[in-house]
C-alpha positions in Angstrom: 0.0 0.0 0.0 1.2 3.5 -0.7 2.4 5.4 2.3 2.9 9.0 3.1 6.2 10.4 2.0 6.2 13.4 4.3 9.5 13.5 6.2 8.0 15.8 8.9 5.3 13.4 9.8 7.4 10.3 9.5 4.8 8.5 7.3 2.2 6.4 9.0 4.5 5.9 12.0 4.4 9.6 13.1 5.0 10.1 16.9 2.4 11.9 18.9 2.6 13.2 22.4 -0.5 11.2 23.4 -1.6 7.6 22.6 -4.4 8.4 20.1 -5.9 4.9 20.1 -6.2 5.0 23.9 -7.5 8.6 23.8 -10.1 7.6 21.3 -11.4 4.8 23.5 -11.7 7.1 26.5 -13.4 9.8 24.5 -16.0 7.3 23.1 -16.5 5.8 26.6 -17.2 9.3 28.0 -19.5 10.4 25.2 -21.6 7.2 25.8 -21.9 7.9 29.5 -22.0 11.7 29.4 -25.1 13.6 30.4 -27.8 13.7 27.7 -28.8 17.0 26.1 -30.9 18.1 29.1 -28.0 17.6 31.4 -25.8 20.4 30.1 -26.9 24.0 29.9 -26.5 27.4 31.5 -25.6 26.2 34.9 -23.0 23.7 33.5 -21.4 26.5 31.5 -21.2 28.8 34.5 -19.9 26.0 36.7 -17.2 25.4 34.0 -16.2 29.1 33.7 -16.6 30.3 37.2 -15.7 27.3 39.3 -13.8 24.6 37.4 -11.3 26.6 35.3 -10.0 28.7 38.2 -9.7 25.5 40.3 -7.8 23.7 37.5 -5.5 26.7 37.0 -4.8 26.8 40.7 -4.1 23.1 41.1 -1.8 22.8 38.1 1.8 22.2 38.6 4.6 24.8 38.5 5.5 23.8 35.0 1.9 24.0 33.8 1.2 20.3 34.2 -2.4 19.5 34.5 -3.6 18.3 38.0 -4.8 14.7 38.1 -8.4 15.8 38.7 -11.5 15.3 36.6 -14.4 17.7 37.1 -18.1 16.7 37.3 -19.4 15.1 34.1 -21.6 18.0 33.0 -18.6 20.3 33.4 -16.3 17.8 31.7 -18.5 17.8 28.6 -18.4 21.6 28.4 -14.6 21.4 28.8 -14.3 18.9 25.9 -16.5 20.9 23.6 -14.3 24.0 24.3 -11.1 22.0 23.7 -12.5 20.8 20.3 -12.1 24.4 19.2 -8.4 24.6 19.9 -7.6 28.1 18.7 -10.6 29.6 20.6 -9.8 27.6 23.8 -6.1 28.6 23.7 -6.9 32.3 23.2 -9.5 32.1 26.1 -7.0 30.5 28.5 -4.2 32.9 27.7 -6.4 36.0 28.0 -7.8 34.8 31.3 -5.0 32.8 33.0 -1.9 33.8 31.0 -1.3 30.2 29.9 -3.0 27.2 28.4 -4.9 25.0 30.9 -4.3 21.4 30.0 -6.4 18.4 30.6 -4.8 15.5 32.5 -3.5 12.6 30.4 -5.7 9.9 31.9 -6.2 7.0 29.5 -7.8 4.2 31.5 -11.0 3.8 33.5 -9.4 3.1 36.9 -7.3 6.3 36.9 -10.4 8.2 35.7 -12.4 7.0 38.7 -9.5 7.9 41.0 -9.1 11.4 39.5 -12.8 12.0 39.8 -12.9 11.0 43.5 -9.9 13.3 44.2 -11.6 16.1 42.5 -14.8 15.5 44.5 -12.8 16.1 47.7 -11.1 19.2 46.4 -14.3 20.6 45.0 -16.1 20.1 48.3 -13.4 21.9 50.2 -13.3 24.8 47.7 -17.0 25.1 46.9 -19.0 23.7 49.9 -22.3 25.3 48.8 -22.1 23.9 45.2 -22.8 20.2 44.7 -20.3 18.2 42.7 -22.9 16.1 40.8 -26.2 17.6 39.7 -29.2 15.5 40.5 -32.3 15.3 38.3 -34.0 18.2 40.1 -31.0 20.5 39.7 -30.8 19.6 36.0 -34.3 20.9 35.3 -34.0 24.1 33.3 -30.4 23.4 32.5 -31.1 23.0 28.8 -28.8 24.3 26.0 -31.8 25.6 24.0 -33.1 27.6 27.0 -29.8 29.4 27.8 -30.0 33.0 28.7 -27.0 34.4 26.9 -26.7 37.3 29.3 -25.7 34.9 32.0 -23.5 32.5 30.1 -20.7 32.7 27.5 -22.4 32.8 24.1 -19.4 31.3 22.3 -19.1 28.3 24.6 -22.8 27.8 24.5 -22.7 27.5 20.7 -19.9 25.0 21.0 -21.9 22.8 23.3 -24.9 23.0 21.0 -22.8 22.1 18.0 -21.5 18.8 19.5 -24.9 17.7 20.9 -25.2 15.0 18.2 -21.6 13.8 18.4 -22.4 10.5 20.3 -24.8 9.5 17.5 -22.1 10.2 14.9 -19.9 7.6 16.6 -22.7 5.1 17.2 -21.4 2.4 14.9 -20.1 -0.5 17.0 -16.9 -1.0 15.0 -15.7 2.4 16.0 -14.8 0.9 19.4 -12.4 -1.7 18.0 -8.7 -1.3 18.5 -7.9 -2.4 15.0 -10.1 0.4 13.7 -8.2 2.9 15.8 -4.9 1.7 14.3 -6.2 2.2 10.8 -7.7 5.5 11.8 -4.4 6.8 13.2 -2.7 5.9 9.9 -5.2 7.9 7.9 -5.1 10.8 10.4 -1.4 11.1 9.8 -2.0 11.2 6.1 -4.7 13.7 6.5 -2.3 16.1 8.4 0.2 15.5 5.6 -2.5 16.4 3.0 -3.1 19.6 4.8 0.5 20.6 4.4 0.4 19.7 0.7 -2.8 21.6 0.2 -1.3 24.7 1.9 1.7 24.6 -0.4 0.0 23.8 -3.7 -3.6 25.0 -3.6 -5.5 28.2 -3.2 -6.4 29.3 0.3 -10.1 28.7 0.0 -9.6 24.9 -0.4 -11.3 23.1 2.4 -10.9 19.4 3.5 -13.7 17.3 5.1 -12.5 14.7 7.7 -14.1 11.3 7.4 -15.5 9.5 10.4 -12.3 7.8 11.4 -10.2 10.9 10.9 -12.7 13.0 12.8 -12.4 10.6 15.8 -8.6 10.8 15.8 -8.7 14.6 15.4 -11.1 15.2 18.3 -9.3 12.7 20.5 -6.0 14.6 19.8 -7.7 18.0 20.5 -9.0 16.7 23.8 -5.5 17.1 25.2 -4.7 20.8 24.3 -1.1 20.9 25.3 -0.2 17.7 23.4 -2.1 18.9 20.4 -0.4 22.3 20.3 3.0 20.7 20.7 2.4 18.1 18.0 0.9 20.6 15.5 3.9 23.0 16.1 6.4 20.1 15.5 4.6 19.1 12.3 4.4 22.7 11.1 0.7 22.5 10.6 -0.6 24.6 13.5 -1.9 27.5 11.4 -3.2 25.4 8.6 -5.6 23.0 10.3 -8.2 25.6 11.3 -7.9 27.2 7.9 -8.3 24.1 5.7 -10.3 21.6 7.7 -14.1 21.8 8.1 -14.9 21.4 11.8 -17.6 19.1 13.0 -21.1 20.5 12.4 -20.0 22.7 9.4 -22.0 21.9 6.2 -19.9 20.4 3.5 -20.9 21.0 -0.2 -20.6 18.3 -2.8 -17.8 20.3 -4.4 -15.8 20.3 -1.2 -16.3 16.6 -0.7 -15.2 15.8 -4.3 -12.1 18.1 -3.9 -11.1 16.2 -0.7 -11.5 12.8 -2.4 -9.5 14.0 -5.5 -6.6 15.4 -3.4 -6.5 12.2 -1.3 -6.4 9.8 -4.2 -3.9 12.0 -6.1 -1.6 11.9 -3.0 -2.0 8.2 -1.9 -3.6 6.3 -4.8 -6.4 4.9 -2.7 -10.0 5.9 -2.1 -10.9 8.4 0.6 -14.2 6.8 1.4 -13.1 3.5 2.9 -15.3 1.0 4.8 -16.1 2.6 8.2 -14.9 6.0 7.0 -18.1 7.5 5.7 -18.2 11.1 4.8 -21.5 12.0 3.2 -25.0 11.7 4.7 -26.0 8.7 2.4 -23.1 6.6 3.6 -23.9 7.5 7.3 -27.5 6.4 6.9 -26.5 3.1 5.2 -24.3 2.2 8.1 -27.0 3.0 10.6 -29.4 0.8 8.7 -26.9 -2.2 8.8 -25.5 -1.7 12.3 -29.0 -0.8 13.7 -28.5 -2.1 17.2 -27.4 0.0 20.1 -24.6 -1.7 22.1 -24.8 -1.7 25.8 -22.4 0.2 28.1 -21.0 -3.2 29.1 -19.9 -5.4 26.2 -20.4 -8.6 28.2 -22.0 -11.6 26.3 -24.5 -13.3 28.6 -24.3 -16.5 26.4 -20.7 -17.4 26.8 -21.6 -20.4 29.0 -23.6 -22.0 26.2 -21.0 -23.9 24.3 -23.5 -24.9 21.6 -24.2 -21.2 20.7 -21.8 -19.6 18.3 -21.7 -15.8 18.1 -22.0 -13.8 14.8 -19.6 -11.2 13.7 -20.5 -8.6 11.1 -18.4 -6.2 9.0 -18.8 -3.6 6.4 -17.2 -4.3 3.0 -16.4 -1.9 0.1 -15.0 -3.2 -3.2 -13.4 -0.6 -5.6 -12.3 -0.8 -9.2 -9.8 1.4 -11.0 -8.7 1.2 -14.7 -10.3 0.0 -17.9 -11.0 -3.1 -19.9 -10.5 -3.5 -23.7 -13.7 -2.8 -25.7 -13.5 -6.1 -27.6 -14.3 -7.9 -24.3 -18.0 -6.8 -24.5 -19.3 -10.2 -23.6 -17.2 -10.5 -20.4 -18.5 -9.5 -17.0 -17.4 -9.5 -13.3 -19.1 -11.7 -10.7 -18.7 -11.1 -7.0 -19.2 -14.1 -4.7 -18.4 -15.0 -1.1 -16.1 -17.9 -0.2 -18.5 -19.5 2.3 -22.0 -19.3 3.8 -23.8 -17.7 0.8 -22.8 -19.7 -2.2 -25.9 -18.6 -4.1 -24.8 -15.0 -4.1 -23.9 -13.8 -7.6 -23.5 -10.0 -8.1 -22.7 -9.3 -11.7 -21.1 -6.2 -13.3 -20.9 -5.8 -17.1 -17.4 -5.0 -18.4 -18.5 -3.4 -21.6 -17.3 0.2 -21.5 -16.2 -0.2 -17.9 -13.7 2.6 -17.3 -12.8 4.0 -13.9 -10.0 6.6 -14.0 -10.4 7.1 -10.3 -11.2 4.5 -7.7 -14.9 3.7 -8.0 -17.0 2.0 -5.3 -18.5 -0.9 -7.2 -20.0 -3.1 -4.5 -21.0 -2.2 -0.9 -22.2 -4.9 1.4 -22.2 -6.3 5.0 -20.9 -9.8 5.5 -20.4 -12.1 8.4 -16.8 -12.9 9.2 -17.7 -16.6 8.6 -18.0 -15.9 4.9 -14.2 -15.9 5.0 -13.7 -13.5 2.1 -14.7 -12.5 -1.4 -14.0 -13.9 -4.9 -14.2 -11.7 -8.0 -14.5 -13.8 -11.2 -14.0 -12.7 -14.8 -16.5 -14.6 -16.9 -17.7 -14.6 -20.5 -21.4 -14.8 -21.3 -22.2 -17.7 -23.6 -25.9 -16.7 -24.0 -27.9 -13.6 -24.1 -27.6 -13.0 -20.3 -25.3 -13.7 -17.4 -27.0 -17.0 -16.5 -24.9 -19.1 -18.9 -21.2 -18.1 -18.8 -17.7 -19.5 -18.9 -15.2 -19.0 -16.1 -12.0 -17.2 -17.2 -10.1 -15.9 -14.1 -10.6 -15.0 -10.5 -9.0 -13.1 -7.6 -9.8 -13.4 -4.0 -9.7 -11.3 -0.8 -9.4 -13.0 2.6 -10.8 -11.3 5.7 -7.9 -12.7 7.8 -5.3 -11.3 5.4 -7.0 -7.9 5.4 -7.2 -7.7 9.2 -3.4 -8.1 9.3 -3.1 -5.0 7.2 -2.9 -1.7 9.0 -5.1 -0.1 6.4 -7.7 -3.0 6.7 -7.6 -3.1 2.8 -5.9 -5.0 0.0 -5.3 -4.5 -3.7 -5.2 -7.1 -6.4 -4.6 -7.0 -10.2 -7.7 -8.0 -12.2 -6.0 -7.5 -15.5 -3.1 -5.5 -17.0 -5.1 -2.3 -16.8 -7.7 -2.9 -14.1 -7.1 -3.2 -10.4 -9.5 -4.1 -7.6 -9.4 -3.1 -3.9 -11.3 -4.4 -1.0 -11.8 -2.5 2.3 -13.4 -3.8 5.5 -14.2 -2.6 9.0 -13.2 -4.8 12.0 -15.8 -7.5 12.6 -18.1 -6.7 15.5 -20.4 -9.0 17.4 -23.8 -8.9 15.9 -27.2 -10.0 17.4 -27.9 -13.7 17.7 -30.4 -15.2 15.3 -32.3 -18.3 16.3 -35.3 -20.1 15.0 -37.3 -23.1 16.2 -38.1 -25.9 13.7 -40.5 -28.8 14.3 -39.2 -32.2 15.3 -40.5 -35.5 16.5 -42.4 -36.0 19.7 -40.1 -37.1 22.6 -40.7 -39.0 25.9 -40.0 -38.0 29.5 -36.3 -38.9 29.1 -35.8 -36.9 25.9 -35.7 -39.8 23.4 -37.7 -39.5 20.2 -40.8 -41.7 19.9 -39.7 -44.3 17.5 -39.5 -48.0 16.9 -35.8 -47.6 16.6 -35.6 -46.4 20.2 -37.9 -49.2 21.3 -35.6 -51.8 19.8 -32.6 -50.4 21.6 -34.5 -50.6 24.9 -35.7 -54.1 24.4 -39.2 -52.9 23.5 -39.9 -51.3 26.9 -42.7 -48.6 26.3 -41.7 -45.0 26.2 -43.2 -43.0 29.1 -44.7 -39.5 28.5 -45.2 -37.3 25.5 -43.6 -33.9 24.8 -44.0 -31.6 21.8 -40.5 -30.8 20.6 -38.7 -28.1 18.7 -35.1 -28.0 17.6 -33.4 -24.5 17.8 -31.1 -23.7 14.9 -28.7 -20.8 14.8 -27.9 -18.5 11.8 -25.7 -21.2 10.2 -28.3 -24.0 10.6 -26.5 -25.6 13.6 -28.5 -27.3 16.3 -27.9 -25.5 19.6 -30.9 -26.1 21.9 -33.9 -28.4 22.1 -37.2 -27.0 23.4 -39.9 -29.4 24.8 -43.5 -28.8 25.9 -45.1 -31.5 28.1 -48.5 -32.5 26.9 -49.1 -36.1 28.0 -48.4 -38.9 30.4 -48.5 -42.7 30.2 -47.4 -45.1 27.5 -48.7 -46.5 24.2 -49.4 -50.1 23.6 -51.1 -51.4 20.4 -54.8 -51.6 21.1 -54.4 -51.4 24.8 -53.1 -48.1 26.2 -52.5 -44.6 24.8 -51.1 -41.4 26.5 -53.5 -39.0 28.2 -53.2 -35.2 28.6 -51.6 -33.8 31.8 -53.3 -31.0 33.8 -53.0 -27.5 32.3 -50.7 -26.3 35.0 -48.4 -29.3 34.4 -47.8 -28.4 30.8 -44.4 -27.0 31.4 -41.7 -25.9 28.9 -38.1 -26.9 29.2 -35.0 -26.0 27.2 -32.0 -28.4 26.9 -28.6 -27.1 25.7 -26.8 -28.9 22.9 -27.6 -30.9 19.8 -29.3 -34.3 19.3 -27.4 -37.5 19.8 -28.4 -39.5 16.7 -28.4 -43.2 16.5 -25.9 -44.4 13.9 -28.4 -46.6 12.1 -31.0 -43.8 11.8 -29.7 -40.4 11.1 -32.9 -38.6 12.1 -33.7 -40.5 15.3 -31.9 -39.8 18.5 -31.8 -38.4 22.1 -32.2 -34.8 23.2 -29.2 -33.4 25.1 -29.4 -34.1 28.9 -28.5 -30.6 30.3 -31.7 -28.7 31.1 -30.9 -24.9 31.2 -34.3 -23.4 31.5 -37.9 -24.1 32.4 -41.2 -22.2 32.3 -44.5 -22.9 34.2 -47.8 -21.2 33.8 -50.7 -20.3 36.1 -54.1 -18.9 35.3 -55.8 -16.1 37.2 -59.5 -16.4 36.2 -60.6 -13.4 38.3 -58.1 -11.0 36.7 -58.3 -12.7 33.3 -54.5 -13.2 32.9 -51.9 -15.9 32.4 -48.7 -15.7 34.4 -45.5 -17.5 33.3 -42.7 -18.1 35.7 -39.3 -18.6 34.2 -36.3 -20.3 35.8 -34.3 -17.2 34.8 -36.2 -15.3 37.5 -38.4 -13.4 35.1 -42.2 -13.3 35.3 -44.3 -12.8 32.2 -47.9 -11.7 32.6 -50.3 -11.8 29.7 -53.5 -9.9 30.3 -56.3 -11.1 28.2 -58.9 -8.8 26.8 -59.7 -6.7 23.7 -56.1 -5.6 23.6 -53.3 -8.0 24.6 -51.0 -6.6 27.2 -47.6 -8.1 28.1 -45.7 -7.3 31.3 -42.2 -8.4 32.2 -40.8 -8.3 35.7 -37.4 -9.3 37.2 -36.9 -8.2 40.8 -33.2 -9.0 40.7 -32.5 -6.4 37.9 -32.5 -2.6 38.1 -33.4 -2.4 34.4 -37.0 -1.7 33.3 -38.1 -4.2 30.7 -41.2 -3.8 28.4 -42.7 -6.0 25.7 -44.1 -3.8 22.9 -46.3 -5.2 20.1 -44.8 -4.7 16.6 -41.3 -3.9 15.3 -40.3 -0.9 17.4 -37.3 1.5 17.8 -34.3 0.2 15.8 -36.4 -2.6 14.3 -39.1 -0.3 12.9 -40.0 -1.0 9.2 -41.6 1.7 7.1 -44.7 0.2 5.4 -48.2 1.2 4.8 -50.7 1.1 7.6 -53.2 -1.2 6.0 -54.8 -4.3 7.6 -52.2 -6.6 6.1 -49.4 -4.6 7.8 -51.3 -4.5 11.1 -51.6 -8.3 11.0 -48.0 -8.7 10.3 -47.0 -6.3 13.1 -49.0 -8.4 15.5 -46.6 -11.3 15.0 -43.7 -9.3 16.4 -42.8 -8.3 19.9 -39.9 -6.0 20.8 -38.2 -6.3 24.1 -37.2 -2.8 25.2 -35.0 -2.1 28.2 -34.1 1.0 30.1 -31.0 1.0 32.3 -29.0 3.6 34.3 -25.9 2.8 32.1 -27.6 3.9 28.9 -29.5 7.0 27.8 -33.0 6.2 26.7 -34.7 3.0 25.9 -33.0 0.3 23.7 -34.5 -2.6 21.7 -32.6 -5.6 22.9 -34.6 -8.4 21.3 -37.2 -9.0 18.5 -39.5 -12.0 18.6 -41.7 -13.4 15.9 -43.9 -15.7 17.9 -45.8 -17.0 14.8 -42.6 -18.1 13.0 -40.8 -18.9 16.3 -37.8 -16.8 15.3 -35.8 -14.5 17.6 -33.0 -11.9 17.3 -31.4 -10.6 20.4 -28.3 -8.7 21.5 -25.5 -10.6 23.2 -26.4 -9.1 26.6 -29.7 -10.9 26.5 -29.8 -14.5 27.8 -30.7 -16.9 24.9 -32.6 -19.2 27.2 -34.7 -16.4 28.5 -35.6 -15.1 25.0 -36.5 -18.6 23.8 -38.7 -19.3 26.9 -40.3 -15.9 26.2 -41.0 -16.7 22.6 -42.3 -20.2 23.2 -44.5 -19.1 26.2 -46.1 -16.3 24.1 -46.6 -18.7 21.1 -48.4 -21.2 23.3 -50.5 -18.5 25.0 -51.5 -16.9 21.6 -52.4 -20.4 20.3 -54.8 -20.8 23.2 -56.2 -17.3 22.9 -56.8 -17.5 19.1 -58.0 -21.1 19.5 -56.1 -22.1 16.3 -52.6 -23.4 15.6 -51.2 -20.0 14.7 -47.6 -20.9 15.4 -47.6 -24.4 13.9 -47.1 -26.1 17.2 -49.1 -29.2 16.1 -46.5 -30.1 13.5 -44.8 -33.2 14.9 -42.2 -34.1 12.2 -38.9 -32.8 11.0 -39.2 -30.4 8.0 -36.4 -30.1 5.5 -34.2 -27.0 5.8 -32.0 -25.3 3.1 -28.6 -26.8 2.8 -26.0 -25.2 5.1 -23.8 -22.7 3.3 -26.1 -22.1 0.4 -27.6 -18.9 1.8 -27.1 -18.8 5.6 -29.4 -16.6 7.5 -28.0 -13.0 7.7 -24.6 -13.9 6.2 -24.7 -11.2 3.5 -26.8 -8.0 3.4 -26.9 -5.3 0.7 -27.6 -1.7 2.0 -30.9 -0.3 0.7 -30.9 -3.1 -1.8 -33.3 -2.9 -4.7 -32.8 -6.7 -5.0 -35.9 -8.8 -4.8 -34.0 -11.4 -2.8 -35.2 -11.1 0.8 -32.2 -13.0 2.0 -30.0 -10.0 1.2 -32.1 -7.8 3.6 -32.9 -7.8 7.3 -34.9 -10.9 8.0 -37.7 -9.1 9.8 -38.6 -7.2 6.6 -39.8 -10.4 4.9 -39.6 -13.0 7.7 -41.9 -15.6 6.1 -39.8 -15.8 3.0 -36.4 -15.8 4.8 -37.4 -18.5 7.3 -39.3 -20.7 4.9 -38.3 -24.4 4.7 -36.7 -26.0 1.7 -39.8 -28.2 1.2 -41.9 -27.0 -1.8 -44.5 -29.8 -1.8 -47.5 -29.7 0.5 -47.5 -33.0 2.4 -50.3 -34.5 4.4 -48.8 -35.2 7.8 -48.8 -38.9 8.8 -47.9 -39.4 12.4 -47.2 -42.7 14.2 -50.0 -44.0 16.5 -47.3 -44.3 19.2 -47.1 -40.5 19.4 -50.6 -40.5 20.8 -53.9 -39.3 19.3 -54.0 -36.0 17.4 -56.7 -35.0 19.9 -54.2 -35.2 22.7 -52.1 -32.4 21.2 -55.0 -30.3 20.2 -56.5 -30.3 23.7 -53.1 -29.5 25.2 -52.7 -26.4 23.0 -56.3 -25.4 22.5 -58.1 -26.5 25.7 
């Protein structure tokens, strides 16, 4: 890859006075936990100017070193916004204190907590009548939009208002990855080098627009004013940065964006808009559509103990082309494919008159890391369309190889005059995807009801009957088995048959792992032994409700009536949880409000949580109880979500008095072959494609989750399962 040739910056290995990667992590962590818009306003600005800055100046060392103190969070946010305007902040400090007031170089959470505790003691001694932390009552009226400019510094107020949406700008989960910071630092060095080149070779009105990754590094650098000033002085770019770079919040015209792209490509022979480095509004909205979930303050995965459950990792991918093909190759075309997981993917691009003097973004997609990489094939059409073609040549890009590159990108030669380049973001953990598919009835021990099992047991009758569902993950792997108890007793030909258990005894249990199949019969076997979750229901006839008690400690209450009402309660958690009907918050889908859409929305329930660690409500899970499919963030317990989905499906079957969730199906249904088009493995942003498998599953769930069976088969069940009436009465009493 080309690298910067600037001797002053030392190429991509330029030395800074502060660790920018660590600074970026701390900035992102603070922005996520900082007070929301209502928490910073006139009082915070006055506290910053009148209380904090004099204290910081007085506590600083003799050489101007910053004291190891961190002010209250509302004040710290104002301080950061002021530092982001380095020239203004420097002039303000010099005019008021005669020197620059620096921020302490604290780059880890433990030292931050210590510095905040120390500051709390100093603050209490200096300002006994002013609280260190503002509680909710004191925040009332402390709004930026309601500031009385006569009482607060107008310039600082405007700075705080400008950065109000900064946390949303860095909402993408990959922005937190250390590999992303390494690549961002490299591009930031090049951006500073480009400023020097622009200052020497272009007119003064040329402006440059920082991309997302460069903006993160720039703001992280500015958050330490003394280090930033020293670094800019040593790089001889101090006067040029403010003159040439558009600050955050400034509107960038299309001409300015194109000029930035052109200067970058001319200097480094690579695209400016790389994966995860979006600049324009369209690219930002595309990323938000793909990485739609809001990560928790804690990145803990609640499902690490489930060995059978494999996490998903998602990344953004750009593929660029540069050069041209000979015109006589009019029948040739390019085909993009993945190495694994979605073998049916074929994205074609005609090569007739294909000419890209500059790097052109040809394909944009989101892929699971399990796809391993991309393959670009050169093919020649043998018919009138791309369907019949002859393979000529291919090149490939491996995710593992790209992650070992500091730029997170690789180039390959497609032909003598055409090059291809692929760029990725670091893979980030995506929500889990699970679906429940029908399977054979099992007995009390977990063995399938079958003559094969009888023979292995010396024809001893199988006791009990349980409706059974196998849980498959996004790759079609078995990870759990769900069982619902419906009957007791045994079956003997012409003598005995299982009978229904009492309503309150129709429990649900989840077992972790996959089936243990008998060698002689690949579809007959035993359920895993480890039970990881149970659910039991009780009815309250007086209040007309059904109450489900989960082994996870959660209680689900379904109030019956004209409008269904779902309530969740967990006394051991501080979080508030709600179940909302329909696809809500980040799962919202824009469709018409007709009766068909209303019926479709009724199939979905969104689990919404509110916690002290996160501003506002977050959608942490989406359930389709009719199709028995769930999507949930890693912080949610898979067993809890599956119990929730199955309990609601059973309750809705009883309420509607029909088999709305297909629970009466008692045979295994054929699934699509693994690797052909694995669930969620590839997505195209804002895809005009009619293929629902290249979009979010909840947009066309029935098509995405449909089985591979195309014929309608009349089910034939073994008499040993028990009479059909047994299962109907168990589900529709």
